[in-house]
VMD Tcl script that builds the backbone (N, CA, C; Angstrom):
set m [mol new atoms 378]
animate dup $m
set s [atomselect $m all]
$s set {name element resname resid chain x y z} {
  {N N MET 1 A 12.827 -24.930 13.127}
  {CA C MET 1 A 14.056 -24.658 13.836}
  {C C MET 1 A 13.825 -23.454 14.733}
  {N N SER 2 A 14.190 -23.568 15.945}
  {CA C SER 2 A 14.001 -22.501 16.906}
  {C C SER 2 A 15.156 -21.512 16.852}
  {N N LEU 3 A 14.832 -20.257 16.977}
  {CA C LEU 3 A 15.866 -19.228 16.999}
  {C C LEU 3 A 16.678 -19.276 18.285}
  {N N ASP 4 A 16.204 -20.014 19.275}
  {CA C ASP 4 A 16.929 -20.121 20.540}
  {C C ASP 4 A 18.240 -20.877 20.383}
  {N N TYR 5 A 18.421 -21.618 19.335}
  {CA C TYR 5 A 19.562 -22.509 19.208}
  {C C TYR 5 A 20.656 -22.022 18.275}
  {N N LYS 6 A 20.391 -21.036 17.471}
  {CA C LYS 6 A 21.442 -20.582 16.573}
  {C C LYS 6 A 21.150 -19.187 16.061}
  {N N ILE 7 A 22.180 -18.550 15.536}
  {CA C ILE 7 A 21.994 -17.318 14.778}
  {C C ILE 7 A 21.678 -17.769 13.367}
  {N N MET 8 A 20.561 -17.354 12.849}
  {CA C MET 8 A 20.145 -17.834 11.546}
  {C C MET 8 A 20.965 -17.221 10.419}
  {N N MET 9 A 21.265 -15.947 10.510}
  {CA C MET 9 A 21.851 -15.256 9.373}
  {C C MET 9 A 22.945 -14.297 9.772}
  {N N LYS 10 A 23.734 -13.960 8.767}
  {CA C LYS 10 A 24.667 -12.855 8.860}
  {C C LYS 10 A 24.087 -11.752 7.988}
  {N N LEU 11 A 24.452 -10.542 8.266}
  {CA C LEU 11 A 23.960 -9.413 7.495}
  {C C LEU 11 A 25.034 -8.990 6.508}
  {N N PHE 12 A 24.682 -8.930 5.235}
  {CA C PHE 12 A 25.591 -8.499 4.180}
  {C C PHE 12 A 24.878 -7.384 3.436}
  {N N LEU 13 A 25.326 -6.155 3.612}
  {CA C LEU 13 A 24.695 -5.001 2.977}
  {C C LEU 13 A 25.516 -4.558 1.775}
  {N N ALA 14 A 24.826 -4.321 0.676}
  {CA C ALA 14 A 25.499 -3.858 -0.540}
  {C C ALA 14 A 24.536 -2.995 -1.331}
  {N N SER 15 A 25.065 -1.999 -2.003}
  {CA C SER 15 A 24.195 -1.138 -2.788}
  {C C SER 15 A 23.893 -1.703 -4.165}
  {N N ALA 16 A 24.747 -2.557 -4.680}
  {CA C ALA 16 A 24.522 -3.141 -6.006}
  {C C ALA 16 A 25.090 -4.556 -6.030}
  {N N LEU 17 A 24.214 -5.527 -6.219}
  {CA C LEU 17 A 24.655 -6.913 -6.220}
  {C C LEU 17 A 25.679 -7.161 -7.326}
  {N N SER 18 A 25.514 -6.510 -8.471}
  {CA C SER 18 A 26.442 -6.721 -9.585}
  {C C SER 18 A 27.880 -6.374 -9.205}
  {N N GLU 19 A 28.048 -5.389 -8.318}
  {CA C GLU 19 A 29.387 -4.979 -7.903}
  {C C GLU 19 A 29.888 -5.758 -6.689}
  {N N MET 20 A 29.000 -6.429 -5.993}
  {CA C MET 20 A 29.363 -7.102 -4.747}
  {C C MET 20 A 29.220 -8.624 -4.804}
  {N N LYS 21 A 28.864 -9.153 -5.958}
  {CA C LYS 21 A 28.620 -10.594 -6.072}
  {C C LYS 21 A 29.833 -11.412 -5.629}
  {N N GLN 22 A 31.013 -11.039 -6.064}
  {CA C GLN 22 A 32.214 -11.798 -5.721}
  {C C GLN 22 A 32.485 -11.763 -4.212}
  {N N GLN 23 A 32.325 -10.591 -3.598}
  {CA C GLN 23 A 32.527 -10.476 -2.159}
  {C C GLN 23 A 31.491 -11.307 -1.394}
  {N N LEU 24 A 30.258 -11.329 -1.893}
  {CA C LEU 24 A 29.215 -12.137 -1.275}
  {C C LEU 24 A 29.598 -13.615 -1.309}
  {N N LEU 25 A 30.065 -14.078 -2.453}
  {CA C LEU 25 A 30.459 -15.480 -2.583}
  {C C LEU 25 A 31.665 -15.802 -1.699}
  {N N GLU 26 A 32.597 -14.863 -1.580}
  {CA C GLU 26 A 33.754 -15.073 -0.705}
  {C C GLU 26 A 33.334 -15.182 0.756}
  {N N LYS 27 A 32.371 -14.367 1.167}
  {CA C LYS 27 A 31.910 -14.380 2.564}
  {C C LYS 27 A 31.036 -15.591 2.866}
  {N N MET 28 A 30.172 -15.948 1.919}
  {CA C MET 28 A 29.171 -16.977 2.172}
  {C C MET 28 A 29.547 -18.348 1.624}
  {N N GLY 29 A 30.528 -18.409 0.746}
  {CA C GLY 29 A 30.830 -19.680 0.102}
  {C C GLY 29 A 29.785 -19.976 -0.955}
  {N N SER 30 A 29.584 -21.225 -1.241}
  {CA C SER 30 A 28.619 -21.613 -2.269}
  {C C SER 30 A 27.201 -21.246 -1.848}
  {N N LEU 31 A 26.459 -20.713 -2.781}
  {CA C LEU 31 A 25.056 -20.409 -2.545}
  {C C LEU 31 A 24.155 -21.445 -3.209}
  {N N ASP 32 A 24.771 -22.434 -3.826}
  {CA C ASP 32 A 24.032 -23.450 -4.563}
  {C C ASP 32 A 23.030 -24.167 -3.655}
  {N N GLY 33 A 21.766 -24.104 -4.039}
  {CA C GLY 33 A 20.718 -24.781 -3.286}
  {C C GLY 33 A 20.215 -24.040 -2.070}
  {N N LYS 34 A 20.792 -22.870 -1.776}
  {CA C LYS 34 A 20.341 -22.083 -0.620}
  {C C LYS 34 A 18.986 -21.448 -0.950}
  {N N LYS 35 A 18.081 -21.490 0.009}
  {CA C LYS 35 A 16.770 -20.869 -0.147}
  {C C LYS 35 A 16.836 -19.464 0.429}
  {N N ILE 36 A 16.535 -18.492 -0.423}
  {CA C ILE 36 A 16.663 -17.089 -0.060}
  {C C ILE 36 A 15.324 -16.381 -0.279}
  {N N ALA 37 A 14.871 -15.640 0.745}
  {CA C ALA 37 A 13.691 -14.792 0.571}
  {C C ALA 37 A 14.041 -13.699 -0.425}
  {N N TYR 38 A 13.185 -13.485 -1.390}
  {CA C TYR 38 A 13.394 -12.487 -2.432}
  {C C TYR 38 A 12.329 -11.405 -2.236}
  {N N ILE 39 A 12.720 -10.300 -1.608}
  {CA C ILE 39 A 11.802 -9.218 -1.266}
  {C C ILE 39 A 12.071 -8.025 -2.181}
  {N N THR 40 A 11.097 -7.705 -3.011}
  {CA C THR 40 A 11.266 -6.602 -3.967}
  {C C THR 40 A 10.383 -5.406 -3.633}
  {N N ASN 41 A 9.836 -5.373 -2.431}
  {CA C ASN 41 A 8.948 -4.290 -2.043}
  {C C ASN 41 A 9.531 -2.887 -2.151}
  {N N PRO 42 A 10.844 -2.663 -1.963}
  {CA C PRO 42 A 11.339 -1.297 -2.140}
  {C C PRO 42 A 11.049 -0.734 -3.528}
  {N N ALA 43 A 10.808 -1.603 -4.513}
  {CA C ALA 43 A 10.521 -1.160 -5.872}
  {C C ALA 43 A 9.025 -0.977 -6.120}
  {N N ASP 44 A 8.187 -1.196 -5.109}
  {CA C ASP 44 A 6.733 -1.101 -5.294}
  {C C ASP 44 A 6.302 0.204 -5.946}
  {N N ASN 45 A 6.894 1.315 -5.544}
  {CA C ASN 45 A 6.473 2.614 -6.075}
  {C C ASN 45 A 6.935 2.849 -7.506}
  {N N ASP 46 A 7.812 1.990 -8.032}
  {CA C ASP 46 A 8.280 2.107 -9.408}
  {C C ASP 46 A 7.463 1.246 -10.372}
  {N N ILE 47 A 6.482 0.535 -9.840}
  {CA C ILE 47 A 5.736 -0.433 -10.630}
  {C C ILE 47 A 4.320 0.076 -10.877}
  {N N VAL 48 A 3.942 0.082 -12.158}
  {CA C VAL 48 A 2.590 0.495 -12.519}
  {C C VAL 48 A 1.634 -0.682 -12.371}
  {N N ASP 49 A 2.038 -1.853 -12.859}
  {CA C ASP 49 A 1.247 -3.063 -12.638}
  {C C ASP 49 A 2.192 -4.214 -12.302}
  {N N GLU 50 A 1.660 -5.258 -11.704}
  {CA C GLU 50 A 2.495 -6.355 -11.205}
  {C C GLU 50 A 3.293 -7.046 -12.308}
  {N N ASN 51 A 2.807 -7.050 -13.549}
  {CA C ASN 51 A 3.562 -7.654 -14.651}
  {C C ASN 51 A 4.856 -6.895 -14.905}
  {N N GLU 52 A 4.863 -5.605 -14.593}
  {CA C GLU 52 A 6.048 -4.777 -14.799}
  {C C GLU 52 A 7.180 -5.151 -13.826}
  {N N ARG 53 A 6.842 -5.753 -12.677}
  {CA C ARG 53 A 7.853 -6.131 -11.675}
  {C C ARG 53 A 8.934 -7.000 -12.307}
  {N N GLU 54 A 8.554 -7.872 -13.231}
  {CA C GLU 54 A 9.521 -8.759 -13.875}
  {C C GLU 54 A 10.416 -8.013 -14.875}
  {N N ILE 55 A 10.001 -6.823 -15.309}
  {CA C ILE 55 A 10.748 -6.102 -16.335}
  {C C ILE 55 A 11.736 -5.087 -15.760}
  {N N LEU 56 A 11.514 -4.616 -14.559}
  {CA C LEU 56 A 12.422 -3.621 -13.994}
  {C C LEU 56 A 13.842 -4.166 -14.033}
  {N N TRP 57 A 14.724 -3.461 -14.702}
  {CA C TRP 57 A 16.049 -3.995 -15.019}
  {C C TRP 57 A 16.836 -4.404 -13.793}
  {N N TRP 58 A 16.796 -3.623 -12.708}
  {CA C TRP 58 A 17.603 -3.974 -11.546}
  {C C TRP 58 A 17.044 -5.210 -10.828}
  {N N LEU 59 A 15.736 -5.384 -10.848}
  {CA C LEU 59 A 15.166 -6.596 -10.259}
  {C C LEU 59 A 15.539 -7.819 -11.086}
  {N N LYS 60 A 15.436 -7.680 -12.404}
  {CA C LYS 60 A 15.771 -8.801 -13.286}
  {C C LYS 60 A 17.256 -9.156 -13.176}
  {N N ASN 61 A 18.121 -8.150 -13.194}
  {CA C ASN 61 A 19.562 -8.419 -13.092}
  {C C ASN 61 A 19.919 -9.127 -11.794}
  {N N ASP 62 A 19.399 -8.636 -10.680}
  {CA C ASP 62 A 19.717 -9.251 -9.393}
  {C C ASP 62 A 19.126 -10.653 -9.295}
  {N N ARG 63 A 17.894 -10.821 -9.747}
  {CA C ARG 63 A 17.281 -12.154 -9.736}
  {C C ARG 63 A 18.099 -13.134 -10.564}
  {N N ASP 64 A 18.496 -12.708 -11.766}
  {CA C ASP 64 A 19.287 -13.576 -12.644}
  {C C ASP 64 A 20.629 -13.937 -12.013}
  {N N MET 65 A 21.295 -12.954 -11.387}
  {CA C MET 65 A 22.588 -13.227 -10.742}
  {C C MET 65 A 22.446 -14.213 -9.591}
  {N N LEU 66 A 21.412 -14.051 -8.785}
  {CA C LEU 66 A 21.196 -14.968 -7.672}
  {C C LEU 66 A 20.906 -16.378 -8.179}
  {N N GLU 67 A 20.079 -16.472 -9.202}
  {CA C GLU 67 A 19.759 -17.787 -9.755}
  {C C GLU 67 A 20.985 -18.435 -10.400}
  {N N GLU 68 A 21.861 -17.634 -11.015}
  {CA C GLU 68 A 23.104 -18.165 -11.585}
  {C C GLU 68 A 24.006 -18.749 -10.494}
  {N N CYS 69 A 23.893 -18.244 -9.272}
  {CA C CYS 69 A 24.671 -18.768 -8.143}
  {C C CYS 69 A 24.031 -20.028 -7.560}
  {N N GLY 70 A 22.888 -20.437 -8.109}
  {CA C GLY 70 A 22.212 -21.640 -7.635}
  {C C GLY 70 A 21.208 -21.410 -6.525}
  {N N VAL 71 A 20.903 -20.146 -6.252}
  {CA C VAL 71 A 19.966 -19.801 -5.196}
  {C C VAL 71 A 18.539 -20.166 -5.610}
  {N N ILE 72 A 17.775 -20.668 -4.654}
  {CA C ILE 72 A 16.346 -20.905 -4.852}
  {C C ILE 72 A 15.633 -19.711 -4.221}
  {N N LEU 73 A 14.980 -18.916 -5.055}
  {CA C LEU 73 A 14.333 -17.700 -4.576}
  {C C LEU 73 A 12.910 -17.993 -4.121}
  {N N VAL 74 A 12.581 -17.490 -2.946}
  {CA C VAL 74 A 11.238 -17.603 -2.385}
  {C C VAL 74 A 10.677 -16.188 -2.336}
  {N N HIS 75 A 9.738 -15.880 -3.221}
  {CA C HIS 75 A 9.184 -14.530 -3.287}
  {C C HIS 75 A 8.368 -14.233 -2.039}
  {N N VAL 76 A 8.691 -13.118 -1.391}
  {CA C VAL 76 A 8.003 -12.691 -0.174}
  {C C VAL 76 A 7.568 -11.248 -0.378}
  {N N ASP 77 A 6.255 -11.020 -0.345}
  {CA C ASP 77 A 5.696 -9.682 -0.497}
  {C C ASP 77 A 5.231 -9.226 0.880}
  {N N LEU 78 A 5.899 -8.226 1.442}
  {CA C LEU 78 A 5.596 -7.765 2.792}
  {C C LEU 78 A 4.255 -7.047 2.894}
  {N N ARG 79 A 3.635 -6.754 1.763}
  {CA C ARG 79 A 2.290 -6.189 1.802}
  {C C ARG 79 A 1.270 -7.284 2.111}
  {N N ILE 80 A 1.659 -8.535 1.827}
  {CA C ILE 80 A 0.738 -9.668 1.962}
  {C C ILE 80 A 1.138 -10.589 3.112}
  {N N ILE 81 A 2.412 -10.934 3.188}
  {CA C ILE 81 A 2.899 -11.866 4.205}
  {C C ILE 81 A 3.465 -11.058 5.368}
  {N N GLN 82 A 2.865 -11.229 6.535}
  {CA C GLN 82 A 3.256 -10.404 7.673}
  {C C GLN 82 A 3.278 -11.194 8.975}
  {N N ASN 83 A 3.938 -10.629 9.951}
  {CA C ASN 83 A 3.967 -11.076 11.340}
  {C C ASN 83 A 4.271 -12.564 11.496}
  {N N ILE 84 A 3.377 -13.344 12.080}
  {CA C ILE 84 A 3.665 -14.749 12.395}
  {C C ILE 84 A 3.967 -15.545 11.133}
  {N N GLU 85 A 3.178 -15.353 10.083}
  {CA C GLU 85 A 3.421 -16.076 8.828}
  {C C GLU 85 A 4.786 -15.714 8.256}
  {N N LEU 86 A 5.132 -14.437 8.299}
  {CA C LEU 86 A 6.429 -13.978 7.808}
  {C C LEU 86 A 7.563 -14.601 8.609}
  {N N LYS 87 A 7.436 -14.603 9.922}
  {CA C LYS 87 A 8.470 -15.184 10.775}
  {C C LYS 87 A 8.661 -16.665 10.470}
  {N N GLU 88 A 7.566 -17.407 10.310}
  {CA C GLU 88 A 7.651 -18.836 10.008}
  {C C GLU 88 A 8.369 -19.095 8.692}
  {N N ILE 89 A 8.132 -18.253 7.715}
  {CA C ILE 89 A 8.801 -18.414 6.420}
  {C C ILE 89 A 10.282 -18.093 6.545}
  {N N LEU 90 A 10.602 -16.926 7.104}
  {CA C LEU 90 A 11.989 -16.463 7.145}
  {C C LEU 90 A 12.891 -17.330 8.008}
  {N N GLU 91 A 12.381 -17.860 9.114}
  {CA C GLU 91 A 13.244 -18.651 9.975}
  {C C GLU 91 A 13.573 -20.018 9.373}
  {N N ASN 92 A 12.933 -20.367 8.276}
  {CA C ASN 92 A 13.212 -21.639 7.607}
  {C C ASN 92 A 13.987 -21.457 6.307}
  {N N LEU 93 A 14.516 -20.268 6.097}
  {CA C LEU 93 A 15.305 -19.985 4.901}
  {C C LEU 93 A 16.763 -19.752 5.284}
  {N N ASP 94 A 17.617 -19.733 4.268}
  {CA C ASP 94 A 19.046 -19.541 4.490}
  {C C ASP 94 A 19.471 -18.082 4.442}
  {N N GLY 95 A 18.607 -17.216 3.948}
  {CA C GLY 95 A 18.973 -15.812 3.849}
  {C C GLY 95 A 17.827 -14.990 3.307}
  {N N ILE 96 A 18.072 -13.702 3.222}
  {CA C ILE 96 A 17.075 -12.750 2.738}
  {C C ILE 96 A 17.755 -11.804 1.774}
  {N N TYR 97 A 17.116 -11.573 0.624}
  {CA C TYR 97 A 17.585 -10.570 -0.327}
  {C C TYR 97 A 16.503 -9.503 -0.428}
  {N N VAL 98 A 16.883 -8.241 -0.262}
  {CA C VAL 98 A 15.957 -7.122 -0.420}
  {C C VAL 98 A 16.475 -6.264 -1.562}
  {N N SER 99 A 15.605 -5.998 -2.526}
  {CA C SER 99 A 16.005 -5.231 -3.712}
  {C C SER 99 A 16.211 -3.758 -3.391}
  {N N GLY 100 A 16.725 -3.053 -4.381}
  {CA C GLY 100 A 16.849 -1.609 -4.292}
  {C C GLY 100 A 15.512 -0.949 -4.552}
  {N N GLY 101 A 15.431 0.310 -4.194}
  {CA C GLY 101 A 14.202 1.061 -4.402}
  {C C GLY 101 A 14.061 2.144 -3.355}
  {N N ASP 102 A 12.849 2.412 -2.985}
  {CA C ASP 102 A 12.512 3.484 -2.054}
  {C C ASP 102 A 12.736 3.007 -0.613}
  {N N THR 103 A 13.831 3.419 -0.012}
  {CA C THR 103 A 14.177 2.942 1.332}
  {C C THR 103 A 13.247 3.508 2.412}
  {N N TYR 104 A 12.752 4.722 2.220}
  {CA C TYR 104 A 11.823 5.286 3.196}
  {C C TYR 104 A 10.538 4.472 3.221}
  {N N TYR 105 A 9.973 4.201 2.040}
  {CA C TYR 105 A 8.771 3.374 1.926}
  {C C TYR 105 A 9.028 1.994 2.529}
  {N N PHE 106 A 10.181 1.409 2.208}
  {CA C PHE 106 A 10.469 0.063 2.704}
  {C C PHE 106 A 10.605 0.041 4.219}
  {N N SER 107 A 11.212 1.065 4.797}
  {CA C SER 107 A 11.358 1.075 6.259}
  {C C SER 107 A 9.994 1.138 6.946}
  {N N GLU 108 A 9.061 1.880 6.368}
  {CA C GLU 108 A 7.696 1.921 6.917}
  {C C GLU 108 A 7.032 0.550 6.786}
  {N N LEU 109 A 7.155 -0.071 5.626}
  {CA C LEU 109 A 6.569 -1.390 5.386}
  {C C LEU 109 A 7.213 -2.442 6.290}
  {N N ALA 110 A 8.516 -2.316 6.520}
  {CA C ALA 110 A 9.221 -3.254 7.392}
  {C C ALA 110 A 8.668 -3.195 8.813}
  {N N ARG 111 A 8.358 -2.009 9.283}
  {CA C ARG 111 A 7.767 -1.869 10.616}
  {C C ARG 111 A 6.335 -2.414 10.644}
  {N N GLU 112 A 5.532 -2.027 9.649}
  {CA C GLU 112 A 4.127 -2.435 9.609}
  {C C GLU 112 A 3.954 -3.951 9.485}
  {N N SER 113 A 4.820 -4.599 8.742}
  {CA C SER 113 A 4.692 -6.035 8.476}
  {C C SER 113 A 5.293 -6.904 9.581}
  {N N GLY 114 A 6.069 -6.285 10.466}
  {CA C GLY 114 A 6.774 -7.029 11.496}
  {C C GLY 114 A 8.168 -7.459 11.059}
  {N N TYR 115 A 8.538 -7.176 9.801}
  {CA C TYR 115 A 9.831 -7.585 9.259}
  {C C TYR 115 A 10.993 -7.041 10.083}
  {N N ALA 116 A 10.924 -5.785 10.502}
  {CA C ALA 116 A 12.039 -5.164 11.234}
  {C C ALA 116 A 12.330 -5.927 12.522}
  {N N ILE 117 A 11.310 -6.266 13.264}
  {CA C ILE 117 A 11.498 -7.001 14.520}
  {C C ILE 117 A 11.971 -8.419 14.238}
  {N N ILE 118 A 11.369 -9.053 13.231}
  {CA C ILE 118 A 11.744 -10.427 12.882}
  {C C ILE 118 A 13.205 -10.475 12.440}
  {N N LEU 119 A 13.642 -9.536 11.623}
  {CA C LEU 119 A 15.033 -9.500 11.176}
  {C C LEU 119 A 15.972 -9.378 12.373}
  {N N HIS 120 A 15.634 -8.509 13.286}
  {CA C HIS 120 A 16.455 -8.358 14.505}
  {C C HIS 120 A 16.558 -9.685 15.236}
  {N N GLU 121 A 15.454 -10.377 15.389}
  {CA C GLU 121 A 15.464 -11.677 16.065}
  {C C GLU 121 A 16.312 -12.708 15.308}
  {N N LEU 122 A 16.252 -12.669 13.986}
  {CA C LEU 122 A 17.019 -13.627 13.176}
  {C C LEU 122 A 18.521 -13.377 13.254}
  {N N LEU 123 A 18.903 -12.145 13.521}
  {CA C LEU 123 A 20.316 -11.790 13.555}
  {C C LEU 123 A 20.939 -11.887 14.938}
  {N N THR 124 A 20.140 -12.120 15.961}
  {CA C THR 124 A 20.668 -12.189 17.314}
  {C C THR 124 A 20.293 -13.507 17.975}
  {N N THR 125 A 21.087 -13.905 18.924}
  {CA C THR 125 A 20.760 -15.113 19.689}
  {C C THR 125 A 19.938 -14.717 20.899}
  {N N LYS 126 A 19.240 -15.645 21.414}
  {CA C LYS 126 A 18.431 -15.404 22.613}
  {C C LYS 126 A 19.105 -16.012 23.797}
}
mol reanalyze $m
mol bondsrecalc $m
mol representation Tube
mol addrep $m
């Protein structure tokens, strides 16, 4: 799907999904079957090893809440998936979820990976 033909996404910012889940559902309607990029890179600095990523309580809580809404999560690691590959993945999804964590680190990673530019393109029409 070309970005020239539609705005792919709306931006919904929240500090805690647990407190904003109802508002998200009111704004977006059913999330059942929606494919959502699941980006947990802001938590990278809180993780000692990759197995620990599944245990961090806020990642687990948010993942569980999204899955309870019927969302299909597509794990996207911005340290690995970048630029053209990242754009191809994101433009074929229904939304993007970014976890909590170190926002300064994430903003640097967003620039380095091309995510910041890609997000801008996904949110605007051409």
